[in-house]
C-alpha angles and dihedrals in degrees: 000000000000126000132202116229110211122190102218094175133359106301093356118110138185113213097209122192119195139253090015102213130128110350093347096114139167132242135197132225122199113187126207136167093271100042138291145300113223120204110210126341107229134241111282135039094241091052092045092051090054089050091051091049089053091050090051091053094050102040119065096189124074098232117112128187122175126200120196112204092201142344103267113122095235087067101037113025089092095061091102096064094069117091126268111277094039110140112228113200129192143139113294093246092051092068092056093045092049094051093044094048095044115166096341092126092063091061092063092061107023094171094063116106095240095162126219097316122193112189104242110190128200120284094200124042135181138185112221115349138001131178118215124188122213100192102308093334116109122218120186117208110204128185108221102163154152085079121098086001133358094269112032118168127198127198113224124190103197098187094049094034091226120146124199098196104177114207095332083089126045121185114209088342128101112259116244123207104161091122095040138024138294093210091042092052091050090052090048091050090052089052093049091049088058088063088064096218120194096201124032121195107195125197092256134019135024125333109265144180127251091285088080089070090060091047091055092046091051091053095048094047088052089052090053091051092048091050092051092049091047092051090051091049096043093242123150118233090256092050092047091050092051092051096043122111103223090204111161090012097054094104096055115111119248099024090177089078086080088081093058093043091052090051091054093045090048091053092048091049099046104020124222133122121316117255119244110274094226091053089053092047087055087057089053087056090049090051087055092055094260096312124125113246110266113266117183097178 
């Protein structure tokens, strides 16, 4: 349960958790004279406590501000470990989604040591953009969804050219857009590329440079092509995933996410109501030969 703390710019850290698969997410720490801004708070209480201890070692000032990039529990379950008075900031729709979803994620992997989680929603919300100062350091919070979810937020440090991208960007891990949009994620990636970041901290996997944006675009465009070919051939998303040659994407963690991504691409291509997420998750298990996806949280 160790993490590597990487200083990606002066006073700016990626809290990187290997290997980066299901629920093994990253966080960010931005240090200023009066405290720190924390980007996402991890999946379990034990992991979140270690993150908070790291923040306390790095930040001399007492101030704490948390930003949640989206509502999934592996990025927000740890909110509760930060002290009373901590501002928790997110998109306005994220608060509703977080409260509505509750602890549903824990039911997928009941053997994980989640800890005694109390859903702790944002205390400050915004719609499109918000600027937060950590000491004299400026952090721009930008809504770029729908992408991974309907309301993704990134944290952009324009002076340092560091981007905390949440789950819009995966590094060495298969992208996952079941709760968002394939086309929307591609549009978000284009928008993030226009920022010209030098360091990109994705929601999962190692810190990367701007080339990781292209890698995610390549994968999602391939998914769109597969979905179109499957529709022409009358294949279901699960059938198409089983027949697909992963090729250049064979080394990405959590290949079973292809099934969910094809469902979303299929719906965007042909229209119609979205399938139930739990039914689709069951197809991920079927793709894995009846085994649950590996979760090391």
